[in-house]
C-alpha positions as CSV (number, residue, x, y, z in Angstrom):
1,M,0.0,0.0,0.0
2,A,2.8,2.4,1.0
3,G,4.5,1.5,-2.4
4,K,1.4,2.6,-4.4
5,R,1.4,5.9,-2.5
6,W,5.0,6.5,-3.3
7,I,4.4,5.8,-6.9
8,V,1.3,8.2,-7.1
9,G,3.3,10.9,-5.4
10,L,6.2,10.6,-7.9
11,C,3.8,10.8,-10.8
12,F,2.3,14.0,-9.3
13,V,5.7,15.6,-9.0
14,L,6.5,14.6,-12.7
15,V,3.3,16.2,-13.9
16,V,3.9,19.4,-12.0
17,A,7.5,19.5,-13.3
18,A,6.1,19.0,-16.9
19,V,3.6,21.8,-16.4
20,L,6.3,24.1,-15.3
21,L,8.5,23.2,-18.1
22,W,5.7,23.8,-20.6
23,A,5.1,27.2,-19.1
24,T,8.6,28.4,-19.9
25,S,9.3,26.4,-23.1
26,V,8.0,26.3,-26.6
27,F,8.5,23.5,-29.1
28,A,10.4,24.5,-32.1
29,D,11.6,22.8,-35.3
30,G,14.4,20.5,-34.1
31,G,14.3,21.7,-30.5
32,I,12.6,23.7,-27.7
33,I,12.8,27.4,-27.0
34,H,13.4,27.9,-23.3
35,V,12.9,31.2,-21.6
36,V,15.5,31.6,-18.9
37,R,14.3,31.9,-15.3
38,R,16.0,33.0,-12.2
39,G,18.5,30.2,-11.1
40,D,18.8,28.7,-14.5
41,T,22.2,27.7,-15.7
42,V,23.4,26.0,-18.9
43,G,24.4,22.9,-16.9
44,N,21.0,22.4,-15.1
45,L,19.1,23.0,-18.4
46,A,21.2,20.3,-20.0
47,W,20.4,17.9,-17.2
48,Q,16.7,19.0,-17.2
49,Y,16.3,18.4,-21.0
50,G,18.7,15.5,-21.2
51,V,21.2,17.1,-23.6
52,S,24.8,18.1,-23.3
53,S,25.9,21.6,-22.2
54,R,28.0,21.8,-25.3
55,A,25.0,21.2,-27.5
56,I,23.1,24.2,-25.9
57,V,26.2,26.5,-26.2
58,A,26.7,25.5,-29.9
59,A,23.1,25.9,-30.8
60,N,22.9,29.4,-29.3
61,R,26.5,30.5,-30.1
62,L,27.1,31.4,-26.5
63,K,30.5,33.1,-26.0
64,N,30.3,32.6,-22.3
65,P,28.0,29.8,-21.1
66,D,28.1,31.4,-17.5
67,L,26.5,34.6,-18.8
68,I,22.7,34.0,-19.4
69,Y,20.0,36.3,-18.2
70,V,16.4,36.1,-17.1
71,G,14.1,36.4,-20.1
72,Q,16.7,35.2,-22.6
73,R,15.4,32.8,-25.2
74,L,17.6,29.7,-25.5
75,L,17.2,26.9,-28.1
76,I,17.4,23.5,-26.5
77,P,18.2,20.9,-29.3
78,L,16.4,17.6,-29.0
79,P,18.6,14.5,-28.6
80,G,19.0,12.8,-31.9
81,G,17.2,15.6,-33.8
82,P,18.5,17.6,-36.7
83,T,20.9,20.3,-35.8
84,P,18.7,23.3,-35.1
85,R,19.4,26.8,-36.3
86,P,19.9,29.3,-33.5
87,P,17.4,32.1,-33.2
88,T,18.1,35.0,-35.6
89,P,19.7,37.7,-33.5
90,T,18.0,41.2,-33.7
91,P,20.5,43.4,-35.5
92,P,21.7,46.3,-33.3
93,T,20.4,49.7,-34.0
94,P,23.2,51.6,-35.7
95,T,24.5,54.6,-33.9
96,P,24.2,57.7,-36.0
97,G,27.6,59.0,-37.0
98,P,28.8,62.2,-38.6
99,V,27.3,62.7,-42.1
100,P,29.8,63.8,-44.8
101,C,29.3,67.4,-45.8
102,P,27.7,67.6,-49.3
103,C,28.6,71.3,-49.4
104,E,30.1,73.0,-52.4
105,A,33.7,74.1,-52.1
106,I,32.4,77.7,-52.5
107,I,29.0,78.8,-51.1
108,I,27.5,82.1,-52.0
109,S,25.3,83.5,-49.1
110,S,24.3,86.8,-50.7
111,P,22.9,88.0,-52.9
112,L,20.2,85.4,-53.1
113,P,19.2,84.0,-56.5
114,D,17.1,86.3,-58.7
115,A,17.9,89.3,-56.6
116,T,18.2,92.7,-58.4
117,I,21.7,94.1,-57.9
118,T,23.0,97.6,-58.4
119,S,26.6,98.8,-58.3
120,P,28.4,98.4,-56.0
121,I,27.3,94.9,-54.8
122,T,28.6,93.2,-51.7
123,V,29.0,89.4,-52.1
124,T,29.3,87.1,-49.0
125,G,29.8,83.4,-48.6
126,V,32.0,80.6,-47.3
127,A,35.0,79.2,-49.2
128,A,38.6,78.0,-49.0
129,G,41.2,79.2,-51.4
130,F,44.8,79.7,-52.3
131,E,46.3,82.5,-50.1
132,Q,42.8,82.9,-48.4
133,T,41.5,84.7,-51.6
134,V,38.5,84.3,-53.9
135,V,37.8,86.1,-57.1
136,V,34.3,87.6,-57.6
137,T,33.0,88.8,-60.9
138,V,29.7,90.2,-62.2
139,L,28.5,89.1,-65.7
140,D,25.9,90.8,-67.9
141,G,23.3,89.0,-69.9
142,S,25.8,88.1,-72.7
143,A,28.2,86.6,-70.1
144,G,30.6,89.5,-70.4
145,E,32.5,90.6,-67.3
146,I,31.4,94.0,-66.2
147,G,33.0,94.1,-62.7
148,R,35.6,92.2,-60.6
149,A,36.9,92.3,-57.1
150,Y,38.8,90.0,-54.7
151,G,37.5,88.7,-51.4
152,R,39.5,87.9,-48.3
153,I,38.7,84.5,-46.5
154,E,38.7,85.0,-42.7
155,G,40.1,82.3,-40.5
156,E,43.1,80.0,-40.3
157,F,45.3,79.7,-43.4
158,G,44.2,76.9,-45.7
159,Q,40.8,76.4,-43.9
160,R,37.3,77.3,-44.9
161,G,36.0,80.6,-43.7
162,V,33.7,83.5,-44.4
163,F,34.5,85.8,-47.3
164,T,33.3,89.3,-48.3
165,A,33.9,91.2,-51.5
166,T,32.4,94.4,-52.8
167,V,32.2,94.7,-56.6
168,T,31.8,97.9,-58.5
169,F,30.5,97.2,-62.0
170,T,29.6,99.1,-65.1
171,P,25.8,99.1,-65.3
172,P,24.6,97.8,-68.7
173,F,22.7,99.9,-71.1
174,N,19.4,98.3,-70.0
175,S,18.4,96.0,-67.1
176,Q,18.9,92.3,-67.9
177,P,19.6,88.9,-66.3
178,G,23.2,88.4,-65.2
179,R,25.2,86.3,-62.9
180,I,27.7,86.6,-60.0
181,Q,30.6,84.1,-60.1
182,V,33.0,83.3,-57.3
183,W,36.1,81.1,-57.8
184,N,39.5,80.3,-56.5
185,V,42.7,79.6,-58.4
186,S,45.0,76.6,-58.4
187,P,48.4,77.3,-56.7
188,R,50.0,75.1,-59.3
189,D,49.0,76.9,-62.5
190,G,46.6,79.7,-61.7
191,A,43.7,77.9,-63.4
192,I,40.1,78.1,-62.0
193,E,40.0,75.3,-59.3
194,H,36.5,75.7,-57.8
195,L,33.7,77.8,-59.0
196,N,30.1,78.7,-57.9
197,S,27.7,81.2,-59.3
198,V,24.2,82.7,-58.6
199,A,21.8,84.1,-61.2
200,V,20.7,87.7,-60.6
201,N,19.0,90.6,-62.3
202,V,21.4,93.3,-63.1
203,Q,19.9,96.8,-62.8
204,G,21.0,98.7,-65.9
205,L,20.8,102.3,-66.9
206,D,17.6,101.7,-68.7
207,V,18.5,104.1,-71.4
208,E,15.9,102.8,-74.0
209,A,13.0,103.4,-71.5
210,L,14.2,106.9,-70.7
211,V,14.7,107.9,-74.4
212,S,11.2,106.5,-75.3
213,H,9.7,108.6,-72.5
214,L,11.8,111.7,-73.3
215,A,10.7,111.5,-76.9
216,A,7.0,111.5,-75.9
217,V,7.3,114.4,-73.5
218,I,9.2,116.5,-76.0
219,A,6.6,115.9,-78.7
220,A,3.9,116.9,-76.3
221,E,6.0,119.8,-74.9
222,D,5.2,118.5,-71.5
223,Y,7.6,120.7,-69.4
224,D,6.8,119.2,-66.1
225,G,7.5,115.8,-67.6
226,L,10.8,117.1,-69.0
227,E,11.9,118.4,-65.6
228,S,11.2,115.1,-64.0
229,L,13.6,113.3,-66.4
230,M,16.5,115.8,-66.0
231,A,19.7,115.3,-64.1
232,P,20.2,117.5,-61.0
233,S,22.6,119.6,-63.0
234,F,21.6,120.1,-66.5
235,V,24.0,121.3,-69.2
236,V,23.0,123.5,-72.1
237,R,25.6,124.0,-74.8
238,R,25.5,125.7,-78.1
239,Y,27.5,124.2,-80.9
240,R,31.1,125.2,-80.9
241,D,30.5,127.3,-77.8
242,A,30.9,126.9,-74.0
243,E,28.4,125.0,-71.9
244,T,26.3,126.3,-69.1
245,A,25.1,124.2,-66.1
246,M,21.9,125.1,-64.6
247,A,19.1,123.6,-62.4
248,P,16.3,121.7,-64.1
249,A,13.8,124.5,-63.5
250,Q,16.1,127.0,-65.3
251,A,16.6,124.7,-68.1
252,V,12.9,124.1,-68.6
253,A,12.3,127.9,-68.6
254,L,15.0,128.3,-71.4
255,L,13.5,125.5,-73.4
256,R,10.1,126.9,-73.2
257,R,11.2,130.4,-74.2
258,E,13.8,129.8,-77.0
259,Y,14.3,126.2,-78.1
260,L,11.3,124.0,-77.7
261,G,8.4,126.4,-77.2
262,P,8.2,127.6,-80.8
263,A,9.5,124.4,-82.3
264,E,8.1,121.1,-83.8
265,P,10.9,118.7,-83.0
266,R,11.4,115.3,-84.7
267,I,13.5,112.8,-83.0
268,D,15.3,110.5,-85.4
269,F,16.4,107.2,-83.8
270,S,17.8,105.8,-87.0
271,V,20.8,108.3,-86.9
272,D,23.9,107.4,-84.9
273,A,24.3,110.8,-83.3
274,R,27.9,110.3,-82.2
275,A,29.0,109.2,-85.6
276,L,27.2,112.1,-87.2
277,L,29.2,114.6,-85.1
278,G,32.4,112.7,-85.5
279,E,35.4,114.4,-83.9
280,R,33.7,117.9,-83.9
281,V,32.4,117.3,-80.4
282,S,33.7,115.4,-77.4
283,F,31.6,114.3,-74.5
284,T,32.4,113.5,-70.8
285,P,32.5,109.8,-69.8
286,E,29.2,110.3,-68.0
287,I,27.4,110.7,-71.3
288,V,26.4,107.3,-72.3
289,H,24.1,108.0,-75.2
290,V,23.3,110.8,-77.7
291,V,19.9,111.2,-79.6
292,Y,19.7,113.3,-82.7
293,S,16.6,115.6,-83.3
294,Q,15.6,118.2,-85.9
295,G,12.9,120.9,-86.2
296,W,13.9,123.1,-83.2
297,G,13.9,126.9,-82.8
298,P,11.5,129.5,-84.1
299,A,12.2,128.7,-87.7
300,R,12.0,125.0,-86.9
301,E,15.3,124.5,-88.9
302,D,17.8,124.0,-86.0
303,D,19.1,120.7,-84.7
304,A,19.4,119.5,-81.1
305,F,21.4,116.6,-79.6
306,L,19.8,115.1,-76.4
307,L,22.6,114.0,-74.0
308,I,21.7,111.0,-71.8
309,G,24.0,110.6,-68.8
310,D,24.7,108.0,-66.1
311,V,23.6,109.5,-62.8
312,D,24.2,107.2,-59.9
313,G,23.6,104.1,-62.1
314,R,20.4,105.3,-63.8
315,A,19.9,107.1,-67.1
316,R,18.9,110.7,-66.9
317,W,18.5,113.5,-69.5
318,S,21.7,115.4,-68.6
319,G,22.1,118.0,-71.3
320,L,21.3,119.6,-74.6
321,L,23.7,120.4,-77.5
322,Y,21.9,123.0,-79.6
323,V,22.9,123.6,-83.2
324,P,21.5,126.7,-85.1
325,R,20.7,126.1,-88.8
326,A,23.6,128.4,-89.9
327,M,26.2,126.3,-88.0
328,I,25.3,122.9,-89.2
329,D,28.3,121.4,-91.0
330,Y,27.8,117.7,-90.5
331,R,25.0,116.9,-92.9
């Protein structure tokens, strides 16, 4: 009787052990996945499942069989079964590292793309260059260079740094698209080594717009309109005589009284006025354009040349060369 009780007790213990084992183990292809609990070791797991410690170590690629932790999932290979594959380890999350700078060798900070520039223009940015220098140029719409300056790179020699350059350029005849270029040169042969550019709008003198407006107000004898188009100092000059500078209001009064008031002027844009005069008359560098006109004066037989000047980068009506009929010797 006592022997039967002993056998029943042993069976109960084995059932409890099996239940506990099932609670922490899951059957897998060729083995069992065991979730490590407190107190587990590779040795007692090997005894518990009836396999060798070496088999558990090999199946899980354990570098140190003495270092297993609670919650770790271990593959227990079944005796005589196929060699199981260890659980696929979760790849570690990569640690973000420094990202290589995709920057240009030369960066232009200002002016911004499509900005309208006037002379002089200050160009700033970041660069590295031979002898800490960059070359800055302004190009017009035909890619012709109209201004150049050199910028100094701040910072340690040979290292990238901030540069600034102020370029004075010759305003084109009319406003147009242009470009600012920044480059540095090779210390070996002086060739362009790095180059960057930005598209801009170059503010020109806008001579054509001024001349068109001027022709309209002269034909209409609009004296207020004429005064608004004049330079602050207006020059009146009689052919082969000295010139007189006067304020716009004085010039308008003279035009009204003697030159334009009794006239019927005709502006002829087909004539190259400078070529017509040839070497008879010289003009100051500020005069950028000359317009030929006929029909001036009381008899409406005199000529006049309208002088268009560059005043602070914009076209203005700067003077009048008046030629009485008796003095005309060029046509």
